[in-house]
C-alpha positions in Angstrom: -14.0 8.7 -19.1 -11.1 9.4 -21.4 -8.8 6.5 -22.3 -6.1 5.7 -24.9 -7.4 2.7 -26.7 -6.5 0.6 -29.8 -9.0 -1.3 -31.8 -6.6 -3.6 -33.6 -3.0 -4.9 -32.9 -0.5 -2.4 -34.2 -3.3 0.0 -35.0 -3.7 3.6 -34.0 -3.9 4.3 -30.2 -6.6 7.0 -29.9 -8.0 8.9 -27.0 -11.8 8.7 -26.7 -14.6 8.3 -24.2 -15.3 4.8 -22.8 -17.4 3.5 -20.0 -16.2 4.0 -16.5 -15.2 0.9 -14.6 -17.5 -0.6 -12.0 -16.2 -0.7 -8.4 -15.6 -4.3 -7.2 -17.3 -5.2 -3.9 -13.9 -5.9 -2.3 -12.1 -3.3 -4.3 -11.8 0.4 -5.2 -11.8 2.7 -8.2 -8.7 4.8 -8.5 -8.6 8.2 -10.2 -5.4 8.0 -12.2 -2.9 10.8 -11.7 0.1 9.3 -13.4 0.9 6.2 -15.4 4.2 5.0 -16.8 4.6 3.8 -20.5 6.5 0.6 -20.5 7.8 -1.8 -23.2 5.4 -4.3 -21.9 2.6 -2.0 -23.1 4.3 -2.2 -26.5 4.0 -6.0 -26.3 0.3 -5.7 -25.5 -0.2 -3.3 -28.5 1.5 -5.5 -31.1 -0.3 -8.6 -30.1 2.7 -10.4 -28.5 1.0 -11.0 -25.2 -1.7 -13.8 -25.3 -3.6 -12.2 -22.4 -4.5 -9.2 -24.5 -7.5 -9.0 -26.8 -8.4 -5.9 -28.9 -10.0 -3.5 -28.4 -7.8 -2.7 -25.5 -6.6 -0.1 -23.0 -3.0 -0.6 -21.8 -1.1 0.8 -18.9 0.0 -0.9 -15.7 2.3 1.5 -13.8 -0.2 3.7 -12.1 -0.6 6.0 -9.1 -3.6 8.0 -8.1 -6.3 8.7 -5.6 -9.1 6.4 -4.3 -12.3 7.7 -5.8 -14.8 5.0 -4.8 -14.6 2.1 -2.3 -16.6 -1.2 -2.4 -18.5 -2.3 0.7 -16.1 -5.2 1.4 -12.9 -3.1 1.3 -11.9 -2.1 4.9 -8.4 -0.7 4.7 -8.8 2.2 2.3 -11.0 5.3 2.0 -11.9 7.9 -0.6 -9.0 10.3 -1.0 -6.2 7.9 -0.1 -3.0 8.3 -2.3 -2.2 4.8 -3.7 -0.5 2.6 -6.2 -0.4 -1.2 -6.7 1.7 -4.0 -8.2 0.7 -4.7 -11.8 0.0 -8.3 -10.8 -3.2 -8.2 -8.7 -3.5 -11.4 -6.7 -6.5 -13.1 -5.0 -5.0 -12.9 -1.5 -6.4 -16.2 -0.4 -4.7 -19.0 -2.3 -1.7 -20.9 -0.8 0.8 -18.9 -3.0 -0.6 -15.6 -1.7 -0.8 -16.7 1.9 2.9 -17.7 1.7 4.0 -14.3 0.3 4.3 -15.4 -3.3 1.5 -13.3 -4.8 3.3 -12.9 -8.1 2.6 -16.5 -9.0 -1.1 -16.5 -7.9 -3.1 -18.8 -10.1 -6.0 -16.4 -10.1 -4.0 -13.2 -10.8 -5.3 -10.3 -12.8 -2.6 -8.3 -14.6 -3.4 -4.6 -15.0 -3.4 -3.5 -18.6 -3.2 -7.1 -19.9 -5.9 -9.4 -18.4 -8.3 -6.4 -18.7 -8.3 -2.6 -19.4 -5.5 -0.7 -17.8 -4.4 2.7 -16.6 -4.1 4.7 -19.8 -7.4 6.1 -18.6 -8.8 8.5 -16.1 -10.0 5.7 -13.8 -9.1 2.1 -13.0 -10.8 -0.6 -10.9 -8.6 -2.5 -8.5 -10.1 -5.8 -7.1 -9.1 -7.4 -3.7 -7.9 -3.9 -2.6 -7.1 -4.8 1.0 -4.5 -7.3 -0.3 -3.3 -5.5 -3.4 -3.5 -1.7 -2.9 -0.4 0.2 -1.5 -0.5 3.5 0.3 2.0 6.0 -1.0 4.4 7.8 1.3 3.4 11.4 1.7 6.9 12.4 0.4 6.4 10.6 -2.9 4.6 12.4 -5.8 2.4 10.6 -8.3 4.9 10.8 -11.2 7.7 9.2 -9.2 5.3 6.5 -8.0 4.2 5.7 -11.6 7.8 5.9 -12.9 8.7 3.4 -10.2 6.0 1.2 -11.6 6.9 -2.3 -12.7 10.5 -1.5 -13.5 11.9 -0.4 -10.2 9.7 -2.9 -8.3 10.7 -5.8 -10.5 14.3 -4.9 -10.4 14.1 -4.6 -6.6 12.6 -8.1 -6.2 15.0 -9.6 -8.7 18.1 -8.2 -6.9 17.0 -8.3 -3.3 14.6 -11.2 -3.0 15.7 -13.5 -5.8 19.5 -13.0 -6.5 20.2 -11.6 -3.0 23.0 -9.4 -4.2 25.8 -8.8 -1.7 28.1 -5.8 -1.3 31.2 -6.1 -3.4 29.7 -8.6 -5.9 29.9 -7.9 -9.6 26.4 -7.1 -11.0 26.2 -7.1 -14.8 23.1 -5.5 -16.4 22.4 -6.3 -20.0 20.1 -3.6 -21.3 20.0 -0.1 -19.9 16.4 0.7 -20.5 13.9 1.5 -17.7 14.3 -1.8 -15.8 18.0 -2.0 -16.4 18.6 1.5 -15.1 16.4 0.6 -12.1 18.6 -2.4 -11.4 21.8 -0.3 -11.7 20.5 2.2 -9.2 19.4 -0.5 -6.7 22.5 -2.5 -7.2 24.6 0.5 -6.4 22.6 1.1 -3.2 23.3 -2.5 -2.3 27.1 -2.0 -2.7 27.6 -4.0 -5.9 30.2 -3.4 -8.5 28.3 -2.7 -11.7 28.9 -3.2 -15.3 26.2 -1.8 -17.6 25.9 -3.1 -21.2 23.9 -1.6 -24.0 24.2 -0.4 -27.6 23.0 3.1 -26.8 25.6 5.6 -25.6 22.9 7.9 -24.1 21.5 5.1 -22.0 25.1 4.1 -20.9 25.7 7.7 -19.8 22.7 7.6 -17.6 23.8 4.2 -16.3 27.1 5.7 -15.2 25.3 8.6 -13.5 23.1 6.1 -11.6 26.0 4.0 -10.3 27.5 1.8 -13.0 31.3 2.0 -12.4 32.0 0.4 -15.9 29.9 0.6 -19.1 30.3 -1.3 -22.3 28.8 -0.6 -25.7 28.5 -4.0 -27.4 27.3 -2.7 -30.8 29.1 -4.9 -33.3 31.0 -6.7 -30.5 31.2 -10.5 -30.6 31.8 -12.9 -27.7 30.3 -10.5 -25.1 30.5 -13.1 -22.4 34.2 -13.4 -22.7 34.6 -9.6 -22.5 32.5 -9.5 -19.4 34.6 -12.1 -17.7 37.7 -10.2 -18.5 36.4 -6.9 -17.2 35.0 -8.5 -14.0 38.0 -10.7 -13.3 36.3 -14.0 -13.7 32.7 -13.1 -14.5 29.5 -11.7 -12.9 28.3 -12.9 -9.6 24.8 -11.8 -10.7 23.8 -11.0 -14.3 20.5 -9.6 -15.5 18.9 -9.9 -18.9 16.7 -6.8 -18.8 15.6 -7.1 -22.5 14.3 -10.6 -22.9 15.9 -11.4 -26.2 18.0 -14.5 -27.1 21.3 -12.6 -27.6 21.2 -10.8 -24.2 20.2 -14.0 -22.5 23.2 -15.8 -24.0 25.5 -12.9 -23.2 24.3 -12.9 -19.6 24.8 -16.6 -18.8 28.1 -16.8 -20.7 29.4 -13.8 -18.7 28.7 -15.4 -15.3 31.5 -16.7 -13.1 31.3 -20.2 -11.6 28.3 -20.4 -9.3 27.0 -17.2 -10.7 23.3 -16.2 -10.7 21.3 -15.2 -13.8 18.1 -13.3 -13.3 15.6 -13.1 -16.2 13.7 -9.8 -15.9 13.1 -9.0 -19.6 10.1 -10.9 -20.9 11.0 -13.3 -23.7 8.4 -13.5 -26.4 8.0 -15.2 -29.8 11.3 -16.8 -31.0 13.0 -15.5 -27.9 10.9 -17.7 -25.6 12.9 -20.9 -26.2 16.6 -20.1 -26.5 19.2 -22.8 -26.7 21.2 -23.5 -23.5 24.7 -25.0 -23.1 23.5 -27.2 -20.2 26.7 -29.3 -19.8 29.3 -26.5 -20.0 27.4 -23.8 -18.0 24.7 -25.2 -15.8 26.3 -28.5 -14.9 30.0 -27.8 -15.0 30.1 -24.2 -14.0 27.1 -24.7 -11.6 25.3 -21.4 -12.5 21.8 -20.7 -11.3 19.0 -19.4 -13.6 16.1 -17.7 -12.0 13.1 -15.8 -13.2 11.4 -12.8 -11.6 8.2 -11.0 -12.5 6.6 -8.1 -10.6 6.5 -7.7 -6.8 3.9 -8.5 -4.1 2.2 -5.5 -2.4 3.7 -6.7 0.9 7.2 -5.9 -0.3 6.6 -2.2 -1.2 7.4 -1.2 2.4 10.9 -2.5 2.1 11.4 -0.7 -1.2 9.9 2.5 0.3 12.4 2.1 3.2 15.3 2.0 0.8 14.0 5.1 -1.0 13.5 6.8 2.3 17.2 6.5 3.1 18.0 8.5 0.0 20.1 5.6 -1.4 17.8 5.4 -4.5 15.7 8.0 -6.1 13.2 6.7 -8.7 12.4 10.2 -9.9 15.8 10.3 -11.6 14.6 7.6 -14.0 11.8 9.7 -15.4 13.1 11.4 -18.5 9.9 12.6 -20.1 6.3 13.6 -19.0 3.5 13.5 -21.6 -0.2 13.9 -22.0 -2.6 11.0 -22.6 -2.9 11.9 -26.3 0.8 11.3 -26.8 0.7 7.7 -25.6 0.3 6.2 -29.1 3.3 8.0 -30.5 5.5 6.8 -27.5 4.4 3.2 -27.9 4.9 3.2 -31.7 8.3 4.6 -31.1 9.3 1.5 -29.2 9.4 -0.5 -32.5 13.2 0.2 -32.2 15.4 -0.1 -29.1 16.7 3.4 -29.0 14.9 4.8 -26.0 16.3 5.4 -22.5 14.7 6.3 -19.2 11.0 6.2 -18.3 8.1 8.1 -19.9 5.2 9.0 -17.6 1.7 10.2 -18.5 0.8 13.0 -16.0 -1.9 14.9 -17.9 -5.2 13.2 -18.7 -7.4 16.2 -19.5 -8.5 17.1 -23.0 
């Protein structure tokens, strides 16, 4: 099968033939019809993620059709239209049984723990627990564009922060996951302030529901400015980038008893930022919570929200590409100038 593969970190990503995946006894093989290209894939390519070893095929935001079914998989058949969370869980451990599949100790992360969906086919283990049937009304590109960004934002706002109507939601970083959070936050009735250094991204943020936008390029004391705009600070604030500066801006912009949600993955020097524990956490009594991915069981709630017309993940897709263009898109992420979501929808030569 054809796949976009790199042999060394930061090396060329080239399309070539590799072996097809074997079908797990309790899983399926999915013929990939679309796959999002995410900044997390850039982390895999540049060696920032310790789970990734080269040579490697990335890609974790996929949608497609079941092409093969293992003998122990009972819920799916060949031809089913499907997607899955990027964290594939075991389905049997205490965390999985209690609905917390994203912290499964035996998790397999698509495109990180093993080869991913920048390829014509992908094996999905424990399919009865992990695989998700797509609504008939949802096309493959929309499902792939929804990928980890819309699903992670949904869990972060709905399940973790429990955003309520009228609350101020401040989103630091208007990339794919930030724009997803803005769209979902607007559907939940929040007042939204979107923050970025890219005016094009902020224009899209406004179109998706941000009532106020702020370009912080060259701006100091962002937290103070946020508290001025929101009349006391954010009720909920999201760091959608995972860098020290946006983390500090997020927590310092919270009001008393505010909730910070860490969605952007902090790597390298950003993994251990300083924290004013006395002033913010103790005195202002803020909450700091993490979120990563979503369980397959929560897709139905997200699909319900999409079905009402309150959110439309298709609006986040700004570019469609062929598999051969994957490398150029990922290499282009060496800067932070992009906006929207890129989806591979052509896998043929």
